[in-house]
KEFIVEX-661519 format. One record per residue (C-alpha): x, z, y. Coordinates in Angstrom, 3 decimals. Example, Ala and Ser with C-alpha at 12.3 -4.5 7.8 and 13.67 -1.06 7.14 Angstrom:
// residues 2
[[12.300,7.800,-4.500]],
[[13.670,7.140,-1.060]],
***
This chain:
// residues 554
[[-24.069,25.877,-82.435]],
[[-20.959,26.332,-80.760]],
[[-21.112,29.471,-78.205]],
[[-20.724,28.479,-74.658]],
[[-19.707,30.570,-71.997]],
[[-21.980,30.931,-68.513]],
[[-19.837,28.518,-66.913]],
[[-20.619,25.922,-69.506]],
[[-24.234,26.441,-69.103]],
[[-24.849,25.504,-65.856]],
[[-24.542,23.184,-62.911]],
[[-22.314,24.291,-60.066]],
[[-23.330,23.210,-56.493]],
[[-20.627,22.958,-53.567]],
[[-21.229,24.173,-50.047]],
[[-19.570,22.548,-47.385]],
[[-21.269,25.691,-45.290]],
[[-20.039,23.949,-41.985]],
[[-22.597,21.354,-42.652]],
[[-25.168,23.388,-45.012]],
[[-27.402,25.591,-42.759]],
[[-27.315,27.110,-39.212]],
[[-29.032,30.038,-38.660]],
[[-27.459,30.717,-34.986]],
[[-27.946,27.358,-33.411]],
[[-24.272,27.402,-32.795]],
[[-24.183,23.634,-34.523]],
[[-21.726,25.049,-37.003]],
[[-23.458,26.649,-40.613]],
[[-22.907,29.938,-42.035]],
[[-23.104,32.292,-44.584]],
[[-26.593,33.421,-43.764]],
[[-27.545,30.068,-43.951]],
[[-26.437,29.770,-47.375]],
[[-27.993,33.015,-48.313]],
[[-31.388,31.506,-46.618]],
[[-31.057,28.764,-49.074]],
[[-30.679,30.810,-52.053]],
[[-34.416,30.093,-53.507]],
[[-33.596,26.351,-53.072]],
[[-30.437,26.341,-54.912]],
[[-31.755,28.398,-57.838]],
[[-34.919,26.151,-58.034]],
[[-32.225,23.028,-58.646]],
[[-31.124,24.464,-61.187]],
[[-27.528,25.856,-59.781]],
[[-25.852,28.838,-61.605]],
[[-22.756,28.929,-59.354]],
[[-22.063,28.140,-55.589]],
[[-18.645,26.521,-54.788]],
[[-17.605,27.467,-50.987]],
[[-15.372,25.436,-49.091]],
[[-12.799,27.895,-47.065]],
[[-14.868,30.723,-45.234]],
[[-11.619,32.212,-43.734]],
[[-10.286,32.484,-40.490]],
[[-8.813,29.231,-39.428]],
[[-7.905,27.356,-36.494]],
[[-10.309,24.332,-37.871]],
[[-7.529,21.436,-37.726]],
[[-8.418,20.502,-41.452]],
[[-11.825,22.155,-41.134]],
[[-10.584,25.442,-42.858]],
[[-8.161,24.171,-45.111]],
[[-5.830,25.485,-42.870]],
[[-6.052,29.537,-43.514]],
[[-4.772,31.966,-40.915]],
[[-6.018,35.152,-43.188]],
[[-6.505,34.825,-46.646]],
[[-8.691,37.826,-47.155]],
[[-10.883,37.505,-44.048]],
[[-14.046,35.816,-42.947]],
[[-13.837,33.295,-39.867]],
[[-16.074,34.342,-37.403]],
[[-17.982,31.326,-36.903]],
[[-19.494,31.660,-40.417]],
[[-20.187,35.160,-40.092]],
[[-18.595,38.394,-41.120]],
[[-17.444,40.447,-44.390]],
[[-20.729,41.730,-44.597]],
[[-22.276,38.541,-44.412]],
[[-20.430,37.652,-47.408]],
[[-21.112,40.787,-49.448]],
[[-24.710,40.249,-48.936]],
[[-24.634,36.507,-50.128]],
[[-22.567,37.682,-53.224]],
[[-25.184,40.195,-53.990]],
[[-28.137,38.090,-53.193]],
[[-26.578,35.419,-55.519]],
[[-26.021,37.607,-58.080]],
[[-30.472,38.842,-57.840]],
[[-30.893,35.274,-58.831]],
[[-28.417,34.810,-61.904]],
[[-26.058,32.814,-59.367]],
[[-22.002,33.303,-58.942]],
[[-20.375,32.579,-55.871]],
[[-17.431,30.981,-56.177]],
[[-14.154,30.921,-53.556]],
[[-11.589,28.005,-52.519]],
[[-8.319,29.121,-52.744]],
[[-6.062,27.292,-50.537]],
[[-2.464,28.069,-51.810]],
[[0.055,25.204,-51.357]],
[[-0.076,26.014,-47.558]],
[[-1.202,28.037,-45.082]],
[[-2.128,27.486,-41.069]],
[[0.674,27.686,-38.888]],
[[-0.941,30.484,-36.697]],
[[-1.064,32.523,-39.978]],
[[1.132,35.784,-39.111]],
[[3.419,34.849,-41.781]],
[[4.238,31.294,-40.151]],
[[4.771,32.774,-37.066]],
[[6.989,35.488,-38.197]],
[[8.882,32.616,-40.359]],
[[9.846,30.035,-37.731]],
[[11.297,32.795,-35.322]],
[[14.574,32.949,-36.459]],
[[16.447,32.323,-39.854]],
[[16.723,36.090,-40.331]],
[[13.435,37.639,-40.637]],
[[11.658,39.033,-43.449]],
[[9.368,35.882,-44.042]],
[[12.232,33.843,-43.262]],
[[11.876,32.495,-46.621]],
[[8.123,32.146,-47.344]],
[[7.816,28.400,-46.522]],
[[10.345,25.157,-47.036]],
[[13.045,24.786,-44.405]],
[[15.242,22.289,-44.546]],
[[18.004,21.200,-42.222]],
[[17.914,17.621,-40.220]],
[[19.833,14.582,-41.438]],
[[23.225,13.836,-39.577]],
[[21.847,11.753,-37.182]],
[[19.286,14.284,-36.548]],
[[16.137,12.702,-38.425]],
[[13.751,14.562,-40.859]],
[[15.234,15.585,-44.334]],
[[13.336,12.928,-46.166]],
[[11.678,10.090,-45.417]],
[[8.382,11.659,-47.117]],
[[4.817,10.700,-45.289]],
[[2.323,13.417,-45.663]],
[[-1.029,13.234,-47.192]],
[[-2.755,12.294,-43.622]],
[[0.134,10.091,-42.086]],
[[2.917,10.836,-40.457]],
[[6.285,12.378,-41.515]],
[[5.942,15.254,-43.815]],
[[8.509,16.859,-41.600]],
[[8.065,18.580,-38.163]],
[[11.164,19.785,-36.195]],
[[10.813,23.749,-35.224]],
[[13.344,24.284,-32.201]],
[[13.372,28.276,-32.704]],
[[15.066,27.840,-36.202]],
[[16.684,24.401,-35.656]],
[[15.383,23.177,-38.752]],
[[12.399,21.233,-40.488]],
[[9.427,22.699,-42.006]],
[[7.745,20.762,-44.757]],
[[3.812,20.206,-44.655]],
[[2.576,17.679,-47.429]],
[[-1.094,17.795,-45.369]],
[[-1.167,18.066,-41.175]],
[[1.346,19.595,-39.211]],
[[-0.328,22.386,-38.659]],
[[-0.296,23.262,-42.494]],
[[3.161,24.248,-43.824]],
[[3.893,24.250,-47.358]],
[[4.576,27.976,-48.366]],
[[7.808,28.565,-50.924]],
[[6.162,29.353,-54.069]],
[[9.962,29.868,-55.369]],
[[9.870,33.487,-53.357]],
[[8.190,35.880,-55.452]],
[[7.222,37.649,-52.716]],
[[5.119,34.935,-51.589]],
[[3.256,34.343,-55.295]],
[[2.696,38.291,-54.882]],
[[0.813,38.253,-51.661]],
[[-1.206,35.192,-52.783]],
[[-2.094,37.167,-56.217]],
[[-3.149,40.182,-53.790]],
[[-5.591,37.977,-51.573]],
[[-7.265,36.532,-54.910]],
[[-7.700,39.855,-56.639]],
[[-9.295,41.147,-53.149]],
[[-12.164,38.604,-53.456]],
[[-12.605,39.209,-57.428]],
[[-13.033,43.027,-56.153]],
[[-15.793,42.023,-54.416]],
[[-17.378,40.548,-57.181]],
[[-16.864,36.630,-56.458]],
[[-17.462,34.199,-60.224]],
[[-14.510,32.432,-60.000]],
[[-12.153,30.336,-57.923]],
[[-11.421,26.424,-56.910]],
[[-7.783,25.877,-56.462]],
[[-7.023,23.178,-53.905]],
[[-4.178,20.877,-54.039]],
[[-2.317,22.947,-56.806]],
[[-0.166,20.090,-58.198]],
[[1.830,20.346,-54.636]],
[[3.016,24.029,-55.031]],
[[6.503,23.158,-56.990]],
[[8.899,21.069,-55.085]],
[[11.541,19.135,-56.915]],
[[15.230,20.939,-56.649]],
[[16.553,18.332,-54.822]],
[[15.293,16.825,-51.785]],
[[15.924,13.082,-51.258]],
[[14.760,9.567,-49.891]],
[[12.287,7.783,-51.946]],
[[11.575,4.177,-52.121]],
[[9.383,2.934,-49.436]],
[[5.738,1.836,-50.141]],
[[4.507,0.844,-46.606]],
[[5.240,-0.852,-43.120]],
[[6.381,2.120,-42.016]],
[[9.642,2.840,-44.161]],
[[8.187,6.052,-45.671]],
[[7.091,7.038,-49.053]],
[[4.048,9.297,-49.792]],
[[5.174,12.866,-50.444]],
[[2.560,12.903,-53.360]],
[[4.894,10.126,-55.109]],
[[7.985,12.621,-54.491]],
[[6.654,15.967,-55.302]],
[[3.093,16.385,-57.545]],
[[3.073,18.022,-60.749]],
[[7.092,18.735,-60.670]],
[[8.144,19.714,-64.063]],
[[8.168,23.633,-63.714]],
[[5.041,24.073,-62.225]],
[[3.091,25.619,-65.192]],
[[5.483,28.752,-65.117]],
[[4.152,29.523,-61.922]],
[[0.534,28.719,-62.678]],
[[0.752,30.875,-66.391]],
[[1.792,33.659,-63.983]],
[[-1.039,33.088,-61.753]],
[[-2.880,33.414,-64.744]],
[[-1.702,36.690,-65.941]],
[[-1.991,38.432,-62.741]],
[[-5.245,37.097,-61.486]],
[[-7.630,35.127,-63.901]],
[[-7.292,36.872,-67.257]],
[[-9.452,39.654,-67.824]],
[[-12.473,38.422,-65.186]],
[[-15.638,36.759,-66.760]],
[[-14.954,34.019,-64.192]],
[[-13.937,30.385,-64.387]],
[[-11.351,28.564,-62.562]],
[[-11.124,24.865,-61.359]],
[[-7.695,23.650,-60.299]],
[[-7.968,20.352,-58.265]],
[[-5.022,18.230,-59.809]],
[[-4.215,15.074,-58.638]],
[[-1.180,13.746,-60.477]],
[[-1.957,15.195,-63.818]],
[[-2.315,12.612,-66.317]],
[[-4.764,12.762,-69.060]],
[[-2.150,13.229,-72.143]],
[[-1.232,16.452,-69.945]],
[[-4.635,18.207,-69.926]],
[[-4.021,20.346,-72.740]],
[[-1.212,22.160,-70.874]],
[[-3.306,22.834,-67.950]],
[[-6.831,23.354,-69.564]],
[[-8.138,25.958,-72.567]],
[[-6.862,28.637,-74.554]],
[[-3.195,27.804,-73.627]],
[[-3.789,26.527,-70.401]],
[[-3.833,27.809,-67.011]],
[[-7.446,26.929,-65.629]],
[[-10.777,26.744,-67.159]],
[[-11.095,23.116,-65.967]],
[[-9.264,20.373,-63.967]],
[[-10.276,18.203,-61.204]],
[[-8.335,15.082,-61.835]],
[[-8.942,11.733,-59.496]],
[[-8.610,8.555,-61.642]],
[[-12.389,7.687,-61.784]],
[[-12.613,8.191,-58.375]],
[[-9.683,5.950,-57.540]],
[[-11.142,2.992,-59.090]],
[[-10.435,0.814,-55.840]],
[[-6.800,1.806,-55.838]],
[[-3.630,1.110,-57.896]],
[[-1.229,3.225,-56.117]],
[[-2.010,5.722,-54.098]],
[[-4.913,6.222,-51.944]],
[[-3.962,3.698,-48.765]],
[[-7.464,2.965,-47.496]],
[[-5.961,-0.581,-46.488]],
[[-5.099,-1.649,-50.010]],
[[-8.135,-1.440,-51.840]],
[[-8.528,-3.817,-54.759]],
[[-11.906,-5.187,-56.452]],
[[-12.468,-2.781,-59.658]],
[[-14.594,-3.620,-62.698]],
[[-16.758,-1.483,-64.441]],
[[-14.725,-1.161,-67.863]],
[[-11.684,0.319,-65.266]],
[[-14.658,3.265,-64.404]],
[[-15.707,3.726,-67.644]],
[[-12.082,3.610,-69.207]],
[[-11.024,6.675,-66.787]],
[[-14.043,8.553,-67.701]],
[[-13.448,8.403,-71.341]],
[[-9.942,8.925,-71.383]],
[[-10.713,12.313,-69.234]],
[[-13.646,13.403,-72.034]],
[[-11.178,12.552,-74.643]],
[[-8.118,14.502,-72.984]],
[[-10.258,17.892,-73.370]],
[[-12.209,16.910,-76.514]],
[[-10.643,19.383,-78.742]],
[[-9.746,21.817,-76.667]],
[[-10.583,22.417,-73.104]],
[[-13.186,21.659,-70.518]],
[[-14.506,19.095,-68.447]],
[[-15.955,19.395,-64.675]],
[[-17.965,16.196,-64.002]],
[[-18.078,15.102,-60.520]],
[[-18.639,11.643,-58.575]],
[[-18.621,13.560,-54.953]],
[[-17.148,16.441,-52.974]],
[[-15.987,17.158,-48.968]],
[[-13.302,14.590,-49.433]],
[[-14.991,11.919,-50.896]],
[[-17.359,8.713,-49.703]],
[[-20.981,9.361,-50.764]],
[[-21.092,8.167,-54.331]],
[[-24.361,5.802,-53.761]],
[[-22.175,3.850,-51.548]],
[[-18.833,4.036,-53.082]],
[[-19.547,2.744,-56.438]],
[[-22.272,0.478,-55.973]],
[[-20.465,-0.919,-52.618]],
[[-22.708,-4.007,-52.785]],
[[-26.013,-2.297,-51.999]],
[[-29.186,-2.051,-54.087]],
[[-31.916,0.682,-54.281]],
[[-29.881,3.688,-53.314]],
[[-32.599,5.906,-55.188]],
[[-31.761,4.107,-57.983]],
[[-28.213,4.170,-57.816]],
[[-28.416,8.316,-56.931]],
[[-30.181,8.608,-60.337]],
[[-28.014,6.661,-61.761]],
[[-24.724,8.604,-61.281]],
[[-27.239,11.804,-61.968]],
[[-27.756,10.863,-65.429]],
[[-24.145,10.373,-66.166]],
[[-23.106,13.535,-64.255]],
[[-25.510,15.545,-66.306]],
[[-25.009,14.071,-70.161]],
[[-21.413,13.810,-70.052]],
[[-19.371,16.792,-71.849]],
[[-18.577,18.991,-69.370]],
[[-19.809,21.468,-66.527]],
[[-21.562,19.022,-63.854]],
[[-20.723,19.744,-59.989]],
[[-22.730,18.487,-57.769]],
[[-22.142,18.219,-53.755]],
[[-24.360,19.569,-51.137]],
[[-26.956,16.661,-50.533]],
[[-25.831,14.577,-53.749]],
[[-29.047,15.554,-55.136]],
[[-30.979,14.097,-52.287]],
[[-28.953,11.095,-52.611]],
[[-27.303,11.008,-49.022]],
[[-25.173,8.260,-47.834]],
[[-22.756,7.360,-45.621]],
[[-22.672,6.943,-42.021]],
[[-21.039,3.766,-39.949]],
[[-20.204,4.916,-36.478]],
[[-18.703,2.350,-33.761]],
[[-15.458,3.874,-33.147]],
[[-12.812,5.816,-34.709]],
[[-13.213,8.282,-31.908]],
[[-16.332,9.532,-33.206]],
[[-14.566,10.440,-36.516]],
[[-13.428,14.033,-36.644]],
[[-11.691,13.764,-40.105]],
[[-8.073,13.828,-39.916]],
[[-7.353,11.899,-42.508]],
[[-9.335,8.913,-41.120]],
[[-7.447,8.963,-38.111]],
[[-4.084,9.028,-40.238]],
[[-5.529,6.113,-42.414]],
[[-6.792,4.182,-39.566]],
[[-3.246,4.377,-37.788]],
[[-1.541,3.218,-41.049]],
[[-3.869,0.066,-41.278]],
[[-3.191,-0.832,-38.147]],
[[0.657,-1.006,-39.008]],
[[-0.549,-2.583,-42.053]],
[[-1.623,-5.544,-39.695]],
[[-5.258,-5.052,-39.691]],
[[-7.602,-5.641,-37.006]],
[[-9.304,-2.620,-35.284]],
[[-12.244,-3.663,-36.940]],
[[-11.089,-4.139,-40.135]],
[[-9.172,-0.590,-40.024]],
[[-12.670,0.479,-38.811]],
[[-14.338,-0.457,-41.773]],
[[-11.737,0.889,-44.328]],
[[-13.018,4.369,-42.386]],
[[-16.559,3.267,-43.059]],
[[-16.140,3.109,-46.780]],
[[-13.780,5.880,-47.110]],
[[-13.947,8.580,-44.571]],
[[-14.438,12.512,-45.572]],
[[-16.885,12.670,-42.323]],
[[-19.379,10.486,-44.577]],
[[-19.896,13.997,-46.988]],
[[-19.925,16.192,-43.922]],
[[-22.484,15.315,-42.021]],
[[-25.304,17.731,-41.884]],
[[-27.358,18.671,-44.994]],
[[-30.819,17.055,-44.562]],
[[-33.618,19.232,-44.871]],
[[-36.369,18.003,-42.960]],
[[-37.401,15.441,-40.647]],
[[-37.166,17.755,-37.640]],
[[-34.433,16.893,-34.809]],
[[-30.791,17.121,-36.587]],
[[-32.455,17.071,-39.891]],
[[-33.490,20.580,-39.404]],
[[-29.664,21.753,-39.776]],
[[-29.684,23.436,-36.468]],
[[-31.688,23.967,-33.321]],
[[-28.494,23.539,-31.428]],
[[-25.879,20.523,-31.100]],
[[-24.530,19.977,-34.744]],
[[-20.586,19.855,-35.025]],
[[-20.984,16.396,-36.551]],
[[-24.110,14.429,-35.982]],
[[-26.699,13.880,-38.787]],
[[-26.940,10.312,-40.447]],
[[-29.688,8.826,-38.778]],
[[-31.873,8.334,-42.117]],
[[-32.695,12.136,-42.431]],
[[-36.010,10.901,-41.235]],
[[-36.737,9.472,-44.708]],
[[-33.840,11.286,-46.720]],
[[-34.735,14.875,-46.540]],
[[-35.198,17.926,-48.764]],
[[-38.866,18.480,-47.676]],
[[-39.851,15.135,-48.524]],
[[-38.245,14.609,-51.446]],
[[-39.863,17.816,-52.894]],
[[-43.338,16.408,-52.184]],
[[-42.636,13.100,-54.016]],
[[-42.691,13.269,-57.945]],
[[-40.226,10.317,-57.925]],
[[-37.404,11.371,-55.506]],
[[-34.104,11.696,-56.676]],
[[-34.384,15.956,-56.018]],
[[-36.881,15.915,-58.462]],
[[-35.019,13.723,-60.782]],
[[-32.148,16.003,-60.646]],
[[-33.977,19.175,-60.998]],
[[-35.555,17.576,-64.422]],
[[-32.391,16.618,-65.957]],
[[-30.347,19.775,-65.216]],
[[-33.427,21.672,-67.210]],
[[-32.790,18.840,-69.944]],
[[-28.872,19.430,-70.268]],
[[-29.540,23.359,-70.034]],
[[-32.467,23.093,-72.629]],
[[-30.840,20.700,-74.847]],
[[-27.909,21.965,-77.185]],
[[-26.573,17.912,-78.012]],
[[-25.967,17.814,-74.300]],
[[-23.916,21.031,-74.293]],
[[-22.241,20.867,-77.451]],
[[-22.123,17.184,-78.534]],
[[-19.264,14.693,-79.121]],
[[-18.379,11.987,-76.953]],
[[-18.181,8.642,-77.850]],
[[-17.749,5.553,-75.483]],
[[-20.441,2.785,-76.539]],
[[-20.278,-0.754,-75.748]],
[[-17.147,-0.368,-74.142]],
[[-16.183,-4.093,-73.209]],
[[-19.465,-4.380,-71.412]],
[[-19.134,-5.143,-67.454]],
[[-22.732,-4.213,-66.444]],
[[-23.365,-1.199,-68.729]],
[[-22.071,2.300,-69.151]],
[[-23.099,3.977,-72.517]],
[[-22.116,6.454,-74.392]],
[[-23.305,9.251,-77.220]],
[[-23.204,12.928,-77.459]],
[[-23.545,13.996,-81.454]],
[[-24.165,17.267,-82.960]],
[[-24.973,17.892,-86.469]],
[[-27.773,15.182,-87.101]],
[[-28.959,14.686,-83.423]],
[[-27.532,11.945,-81.490]],
[[-28.643,11.243,-77.849]],
[[-27.373,8.146,-76.030]],
[[-27.173,7.451,-72.215]],
[[-26.998,3.778,-70.956]],
[[-26.988,3.069,-67.234]],
[[-26.780,-0.280,-65.586]],
[[-24.305,-0.522,-62.982]],
[[-25.499,-4.013,-61.855]],
[[-28.474,-5.457,-59.636]],
[[-29.309,-8.265,-62.204]],
[[-31.046,-7.154,-66.074]],
[[-28.517,-6.262,-68.515]],
[[-29.467,-6.932,-72.217]],
[[-28.906,-4.273,-74.845]],
[[-27.795,-5.179,-78.560]],
[[-31.280,-5.464,-80.877]],
[[-32.105,-1.413,-81.991]],
[[-29.486,-0.157,-79.308]],
[[-31.826,2.439,-78.158]],
[[-33.977,4.679,-81.042]],
[[-35.730,7.494,-81.236]],
[[-37.288,9.444,-78.192]],
[[-36.648,8.777,-74.654]],
[[-35.947,12.014,-72.606]],
[[-35.500,11.217,-69.166]],
[[-34.884,7.558,-67.204]],
[[-35.139,6.292,-63.995]],
[[-38.079,4.235,-64.310]],
[[-41.874,4.805,-64.885]],
[[-41.556,3.110,-68.341]],
[[-39.425,2.675,-71.100]],
[[-38.533,-0.945,-72.679]],
[[-35.897,-0.894,-74.978]],
[[-34.764,-4.126,-75.039]],
[[-32.871,-4.357,-71.574]],
[[-31.790,-2.465,-68.725]],
[[-33.505,-3.308,-65.095]],
[[-31.726,-3.294,-62.135]],
[[-29.227,0.326,-61.829]],
[[-31.580,1.420,-64.620]],
[[-30.890,4.745,-66.263]],
[[-32.101,6.044,-69.907]],
[[-31.648,9.124,-72.367]],
[[-32.817,8.727,-75.843]],
[[-32.562,11.168,-78.337]],
[[-32.728,10.155,-82.342]],
[[-32.073,11.744,-85.635]],
[[-28.992,10.565,-87.620]],
[[-28.589,10.978,-91.380]],
***
């Protein structure tokens, strides 16, 4: 059996600590709240905990606007609390994984405050500044990811600065070696504290084109997405190989990059022995409702073959060298049971179906906070009820595209990042047991029935299914090392694939439809390892049914 590294042989649990567990009554989750729940996470089967940013921040983008890369936001606790969390996790053979946000900082970071003060200061070149066009308008027609121009005027310098995301998130200038050295030093600070790895945010945007120019407008506002103009610009890998040499090499950690814009054929340049990261988050499978950019008002109907094709392409892209992080949810995505099963059906079966795929594909599974409970989207009545900055930007863009307020709000209901950010549902007490105070974001109203306490007591719950299938993955060598092959590729109801190693073969089959789906004769053979229904007929899959079989092959 091929040897695997610790991070290949575990499940990673992503924590959005602001919504995870509040121990102070402030309404905001904190580091001690995570420490308090370590035994829950250990029992689930998680071996690494990825924390969204815990650093000091004005919280314009919920912590992804950082004002100090080596501090702890007081609303989450202290550096001592962080050190305690790392130590307590280690006692349970769990690692803490930090989020690095290195494309941009907060506009309140001391670096930016100095940079914007004049054109002649020590950090003048730490951010991306450009003069206005002759008519005084922004340097280019690029639209930021959150909507509106990607440029903001600064009177002190009489120049514009670039921000791929919000106005309060100015892009750092990676061309400047002083910037890179400062960022690498901050990462090494956390390695010295004992963290087990890094997730690197929005990394495909750090390299900008040599010439800044207008692009072809892609919406009614006359602008073009900054993603189209800057993502994965040639030369970016030079920066990232330096990052690997200066920070990652020589440590028993894993790194996973958020790589919107990297195509499947490019994956070998990014992961594996000659790549820059251990793993790479890509987006094709979670962007199936979109044809060209993630404009919420331009969603299109999709077939199961599109989702299957995206997952299979990713599997094949790292089959020979590299490793894949498997996920369906994170802090930037809607809840998967709603997103991938928009026509309804049994949400519990839908959650188990996705869990089955998550745990039997080749790669490291990433579980997002509450996904193991089958948590669902919210549906608030007004746009003002939403905190998420991208929801407001997409709502305004939909109105400009000619949609009614009700239609624009429906896009928010389906896609909002707030769907994933409502408080973790621990029990059926007030605020889902998340806080004794007023939560920063309201709990989903269904917490009375969907919560950890109730599911721990229910043998047929989503939570207990997760525990079983995580244990199966950890103990079955075929699920760790087996070669992936898609089966029934043209079927629009069933996603099926096999994992084969030596003379053992495991077949996963999941019915994505609300109707019974026929299987070819003799398709499922051998021993049933797990399934989302209690019994195990082999001729057809019932609505949203998932099964895993193992057989001996010659």
